[in-house]
C-alpha positions, 0 to 999 in steps of 0.5 A: 287721439293720442297722449300729448303735451301743451304748455306743460299739461298732459293731454290723454284721451280716456278710456271707454268706462274709466269712471275712476277718472271721472270720479276723481276729477270731480272729487277735487271740484269744490261746491261752487265749481260743481254748480257751475259746471252741472247747473245746481247742487252736485254733491255726488255722481250717481253710478249712471251719471259717472258711466255716461260722464265716462262713455267714449266712442265714435261719437263722444270724446273725452280729454283728460289733462294733468299738471306736472307734477300731480298724478291726479287728474287736473281737468277734463273736456267733453265733445259729443258729435251730431253730424256737424254740431258737438256739445263741449263742456269742460271742468278743471280742479279748483286748485288748477283753475286760472292756468290756462288748463281749460283753454287747453282742453277746448282748443284740443278738442275744438281741433279734434271736432274740426277734424272730424268735420264738425262746424259748430261747437255749442256750450250749455253754460251756467249764466254766472260762470264768466270763466266758461263762457270766456272759453267759447269763442262764441260772437253771441249767446241766448239764454235758454232756461236760466242758462247761457246757450254758446255757439262757437262756429269753426 
């Protein structure tokens, strides 16, 4: 993966262990964004959670989005591959929501997943998170313990 630009948004891979970038984006999420992303109140990330979210290796891929003129991360997309299936998750800073950054991150990770032989993207999202539900091109969703499980066939 390399740095690229899509519609004025710079995308770059996260370096393994870059907890500072993950923490910087987390700090830009308001309470409601954190609740939607993590499925409940999330005032802070523990050191272990930060390390897990900053893990990048052969099966864990993280893309960071930067909006033009803003040096802080505007969004982050995470993909974890397990054979032909991958789990995805996205977060976009409150001030950049509604600008298409989530879609850009989704499409970038979907392309990466297809190139790696992944046939399905899965996401567990808070049931009251229409923007996240809209990101996935999932023909159907099912409830799983208060969350929606979305499956997108690539």
